[in-house]
Every structure is written in structure tokens, then in C-alpha cells.
C-alpha positions as CSV (number, residue, x, y, z in Angstrom):
1,M,-24.7,6.1,6.4
2,K,-25.7,4.8,3.0
3,H,-26.5,1.2,2.5
4,L,-26.2,-0.4,-1.0
5,I,-27.4,-3.8,-2.1
6,Y,-25.1,-5.6,-4.6
7,H,-26.0,-9.1,-5.8
8,D,-28.1,-9.7,-2.5
9,V,-25.3,-8.3,-0.5
10,E,-25.8,-5.3,1.8
11,I,-23.0,-3.0,1.7
12,E,-22.3,-0.2,4.2
13,D,-20.9,3.0,2.4
14,T,-18.7,4.1,5.2
15,F,-15.1,5.0,5.6
16,A,-11.5,3.5,6.5
17,E,-9.0,5.1,8.6
18,M,-5.6,4.9,7.0
19,F,-2.2,6.3,7.8
20,E,1.2,7.1,6.0
21,M,4.1,4.7,6.1
22,W,7.4,4.5,4.3
23,A,7.2,2.0,1.6
24,S,9.8,-0.1,-0.6
25,R,9.2,-2.4,-3.5
26,V,11.8,-5.2,-4.0
27,L,11.9,-7.5,-7.2
28,I,13.2,-10.9,-6.4
29,T,14.4,-12.9,-9.2
30,A,15.4,-16.6,-9.2
31,E,16.0,-19.7,-11.6
32,N,12.3,-20.6,-11.4
33,E,9.0,-19.6,-9.8
34,K,9.4,-22.0,-6.8
35,W,12.7,-20.3,-5.5
36,A,11.5,-16.7,-6.2
37,L,8.3,-17.3,-4.1
38,T,10.2,-19.3,-1.6
39,A,12.4,-16.2,-1.0
40,A,9.5,-13.8,-1.2
41,E,7.5,-15.7,1.4
42,A,10.3,-15.9,3.7
43,A,11.3,-12.2,3.5
44,T,7.7,-10.9,4.1
45,G,7.2,-13.4,7.2
46,F,6.3,-11.9,10.5
47,A,5.0,-8.6,9.0
48,S,1.3,-8.6,9.5
49,S,0.9,-5.4,11.5
50,I,3.3,-2.8,12.9
51,I,1.5,-3.1,16.2
52,G,3.2,-6.2,17.0
53,S,5.5,-7.2,14.0
54,P,8.9,-5.5,13.2
55,A,7.5,-4.5,9.8
56,E,4.5,-4.7,7.6
57,A,5.3,-6.6,4.3
58,G,3.6,-8.8,1.7
59,I,3.8,-10.3,-1.9
60,E,2.3,-8.1,-4.5
61,R,2.5,-10.4,-7.6
62,L,4.5,-12.7,-9.9
63,V,6.5,-11.0,-12.7
64,P,7.2,-12.8,-16.0
65,A,10.7,-13.3,-17.0
66,S,10.2,-10.9,-20.0
67,E,9.8,-8.0,-17.5
68,T,12.8,-8.6,-15.2
69,P,16.3,-7.1,-15.4
70,D,18.0,-10.4,-15.6
71,G,15.3,-12.3,-17.7
72,R,14.3,-14.6,-15.0
73,V,10.9,-15.2,-13.3
74,G,10.3,-12.6,-10.4
75,V,8.2,-11.8,-7.5
76,L,7.4,-8.4,-6.3
77,I,7.2,-7.6,-2.5
78,Q,6.6,-4.5,-0.5
79,I,8.1,-3.6,2.9
80,Y,6.6,-0.8,5.1
81,H,7.7,0.9,8.3
82,R,6.9,4.2,10.1
83,T,10.5,5.6,9.6
84,R,13.1,5.5,6.8
85,G,15.7,4.2,9.3
86,D,13.7,1.4,10.6
87,L,12.7,0.5,7.0
88,K,16.2,0.3,6.0
89,R,17.0,-2.0,9.0
90,Q,14.3,-4.2,8.1
91,M,15.2,-4.4,4.3
92,I,18.8,-5.1,5.1
93,A,17.6,-8.0,7.6
94,R,14.9,-9.4,5.3
95,I,17.0,-9.3,2.0
96,G,20.1,-10.3,3.8
97,Q,18.6,-13.3,5.9
98,C,15.8,-14.4,3.6
99,V,16.8,-13.5,-0.1
100,M,20.5,-13.7,-0.3
101,T,20.3,-17.1,1.7
102,C,17.7,-18.7,-0.9
103,P,19.1,-20.6,-3.8
104,T,19.7,-18.6,-7.1
105,T,18.1,-15.3,-6.0
106,A,18.7,-11.8,-6.9
107,A,17.4,-8.5,-5.7
108,F,16.6,-5.4,-7.5
109,N,14.9,-2.0,-6.7
110,A,11.3,-1.9,-8.0
111,L,10.5,1.5,-7.0
112,E,11.9,3.9,-9.7
113,G,12.0,7.7,-9.7
114,T,11.8,8.2,-6.0
115,A,13.5,11.3,-4.2
116,R,14.5,9.3,-1.6
117,K,16.9,6.2,-1.9
118,L,18.1,3.6,0.9
119,K,21.7,1.9,0.4
120,V,20.6,-1.4,1.2
121,G,22.7,-3.3,-1.3
122,R,25.7,-1.2,-0.1
123,S,25.3,-2.3,3.3
124,L,24.7,-5.8,2.6
125,R,28.0,-5.9,0.4
126,F,30.1,-6.2,3.7
127,F,28.9,-9.9,3.9
128,G,31.3,-10.5,1.0
129,D,34.2,-9.9,3.5
130,G,36.2,-7.7,1.2
131,F,35.8,-9.9,-2.0
132,Q,32.5,-8.2,-3.1
133,K,32.5,-6.2,-6.2
134,F,30.7,-3.1,-7.3
135,D,29.5,-3.4,-11.0
136,E,26.9,-2.3,-13.7
137,M,24.6,-5.1,-14.8
138,Y,21.3,-4.9,-16.6
139,G,21.6,-1.1,-16.6
140,R,21.7,-1.0,-12.8
141,K,24.5,-0.5,-10.2
142,V,24.7,-3.6,-8.3
143,W,26.9,-5.3,-5.7
144,R,28.1,-8.9,-6.7
145,I,28.6,-10.8,-3.2
146,P,30.5,-14.1,-3.6
147,V,28.6,-17.0,-1.8
148,M,29.1,-20.7,-1.8
149,E,26.6,-21.3,-4.7
150,G,28.1,-18.7,-6.9
151,E,27.3,-14.9,-6.2
152,F,24.4,-12.9,-5.1
153,I,23.3,-9.8,-7.1
154,V,21.7,-7.0,-5.3
155,E,21.1,-3.4,-6.5
156,S,23.1,-1.0,-4.6
157,S,20.1,1.3,-3.7
158,F,16.3,0.9,-3.4
159,G,13.7,3.6,-3.7
160,V,11.3,4.5,-0.9
161,K,8.4,6.7,-0.8
162,K,5.3,7.6,1.4
163,G,2.8,4.9,1.0
164,V,-0.7,4.1,2.6
165,A,-1.1,1.5,5.2
166,G,-4.2,0.3,6.9
167,G,-7.0,0.4,4.2
168,N,-9.7,-2.1,5.2
169,F,-13.1,-3.4,5.0
170,F,-15.1,-6.0,6.9
171,I,-17.0,-9.2,5.8
172,M,-19.9,-9.9,8.1
173,A,-21.2,-13.4,7.5
174,K,-23.9,-15.9,9.1
175,D,-21.3,-18.4,9.6
176,L,-17.5,-19.2,9.4
177,K,-17.7,-21.3,6.2
178,S,-19.7,-18.5,4.2
179,G,-17.6,-15.6,5.6
180,L,-14.1,-17.5,4.9
181,A,-15.4,-18.2,1.4
182,A,-16.1,-14.5,0.7
183,A,-13.0,-13.5,2.2
184,E,-11.0,-15.8,0.1
185,L,-12.8,-14.6,-3.2
186,A,-12.0,-10.9,-2.1
187,V,-8.5,-11.7,-1.8
188,E,-8.2,-13.4,-4.9
189,A,-10.1,-10.6,-6.8
190,I,-7.7,-7.9,-5.2
191,R,-4.4,-9.8,-6.2
192,K,-5.8,-10.6,-9.7
193,N,-6.9,-7.1,-10.5
194,V,-5.1,-4.6,-8.6
195,R,-1.3,-3.6,-8.8
196,E,0.9,-1.8,-6.1
197,V,-0.9,-3.1,-3.2
198,I,-0.3,-5.9,-0.6
199,L,-2.5,-7.6,1.9
200,P,-0.2,-8.1,5.0
201,F,-2.2,-10.6,7.0
202,P,-1.9,-14.2,6.7
203,G,-3.5,-15.3,3.4
204,G,-4.7,-11.7,3.1
205,V,-7.3,-12.2,5.7
206,C,-7.4,-10.9,9.4
207,R,-9.6,-12.8,11.8
208,S,-8.7,-10.7,15.1
209,G,-9.1,-7.0,14.0
210,S,-7.8,-4.5,16.8
211,K,-8.9,-1.4,18.3
212,V,-6.4,1.2,19.6
213,G,-5.5,0.7,23.2
214,S,-7.3,-1.4,25.8
215,L,-10.1,-1.2,28.2
216,K,-8.3,-3.1,30.9
217,Y,-4.5,-3.5,30.3
218,K,-1.9,-1.2,29.2
219,L,-1.6,-2.4,25.7
220,P,-1.1,-0.5,22.3
221,A,-4.0,-2.5,20.9
222,S,-6.5,-5.3,21.9
223,T,-9.4,-7.1,20.4
224,N,-12.1,-5.0,18.6
225,H,-14.6,-5.9,20.9
226,P,-17.6,-3.9,19.3
227,Y,-17.1,-6.2,16.3
228,C,-16.8,-9.6,18.1
229,P,-19.9,-11.7,17.6
230,K,-19.5,-13.6,20.7
231,L,-19.8,-10.3,22.7
232,R,-23.0,-9.1,20.9
233,G,-25.2,-9.7,24.0
234,V,-22.2,-8.8,26.6
235,V,-21.0,-5.3,25.6
236,S,-23.4,-2.2,25.2
237,D,-21.4,-0.8,22.2
238,S,-21.7,-3.9,20.0
239,Q,-21.9,-3.1,16.3
240,V,-22.7,-6.7,15.2
241,P,-26.0,-7.2,13.5
242,E,-28.3,-9.9,14.4
243,G,-27.6,-13.0,12.4
244,V,-24.1,-12.2,11.9
245,N,-21.6,-14.7,13.5
246,T,-18.3,-14.3,11.9
247,I,-16.5,-11.2,10.9
248,Y,-13.2,-10.9,8.7
249,E,-11.0,-7.9,7.9
250,I,-9.4,-7.5,4.8
251,V,-6.4,-5.0,5.3
252,I,-4.7,-3.2,2.2
253,N,-1.4,-1.4,2.0
254,G,-0.6,0.4,-1.1
255,L,1.9,2.5,-2.8
256,S,-0.6,5.3,-3.5
257,L,-4.0,6.2,-2.1
258,E,-5.4,5.5,-5.6
259,S,-4.2,1.9,-5.5
260,V,-5.7,1.2,-2.2
261,K,-9.0,2.8,-3.2
262,M,-9.0,0.5,-6.4
263,A,-8.5,-2.6,-4.1
């Protein structure tokens, strides 16, 4: 494998295994940034890895009011799942329980021009108990669901497409402090410079990367023991170089292979 040196940092030019998942992109708008982010954070919770979470999800970026349908500040989120049916169920649950319940929010489709659409808003309309109204607002077909605050506006259908999940790279460091600092800078750079991607793990950083299966137990995944610094002198297949005492993994999901490569 080819090794590169960039600003005194050694880089191993290798590969990452990725896989297809169905992806959705939701624009959440609200009265201000605080509530848009609150809804987005709630809607993307417990969604780091499909191995043990009910979905994979994350925040993509903030959207200025000048670029949203209703002229309010917004946040883009992405939600991923293996099948369209499972993705629809997760979207209904997350938008219904985490966005509709959050003060002042609305939810719009942010994946235009897709061949497939999921009737998420059409399913959520039943919460209106017969008082909901179908309407056209901001050039979009929406459901207006009465709630105690006023009404919740949700687009009737949301586009979905095959996205890319599991793009990744490792950061190997001499200690936790320097490794975490490098990981935080990597997350900041990706979020600042790359669109159409999310980093689904907490804060964009994974400390407990996994391998498929288990050596000892009936598990779908277990600790990636060749890359655990504490096991360097214990296991014969350790891949941890001398001097490395902390490893972090940055996992990237994106709407296209190109966006994941860019990240």
C-alpha cells in the first residue's frame, strides 16, 4: 500500500468498504435556529449504525431563511435504512415524534427529482383526527395538521434514493488528546466544506469501530480487535503501529459516491 506524507502526517492510501442504503433528506424549518436545531437533533438521535440502531441519521447543515420554502431558518437532516419500507417507518416515527412535537417547526422534502417517493406526510396526517387539510403552499403539496400551538405543515411526499453508507477513515494518534483534536478538526472540515453528507456517530466521531461478526459470541458485530491499541501485544493480527495509543474512526454517509469521496 502507498504511504503519503502530508504536513508531517503519514497517510496510508488504502480503501474503505461502503454499501448502498436508501436515503432521505428532510428540511426542518422553524421560527429560529434554536428550535430548528432542537428538532433536527431529536429526529436524528439513536441513529449511529444500523448494526444496533433503528436507522442511520444525522444533521447535514444549516440552511439560511433565504433558501427555504417558508422563508424561515432551516436544518437539513438525512435518514438512511436498508429498505424503503423500513425507511418510511423511521421517517414517520422521527418526523411525527421529534419534529411535529417541537415548537414552530415544519418539514419539507429536500430530495427533488427522485424516481421514488414515500408518502410520509400523507401518513402523518391522521394525527389530525379528521381536521387535517390538504393544501398547496410554497409551491408544494402539504398537509396542514392542527396542533395546540397552531398547525404543523408537512410535505405530503418525500423523495428517496440509493445513497452510500459506511465510508470511513481512521485517525491513529500517540495519545487521546491529540487524536481527539485531530478527529474534531476532521469533522469540522467535512461539515464546513462538503454538502450532501452526514457523520452519523456522536459528534461525528466513533471511538468503538466494529468488525463483522464475533470470534466468541453470536453477535452481528463486535469490537474491531486488530485496531484496539490495548490488544497490540495480545492478539496476533494486531494492525496498530508502535507509538499509536488511540484510534478514532470517522464514518461518512452521503447521497452520492462523489460526495462521500469528497469528504
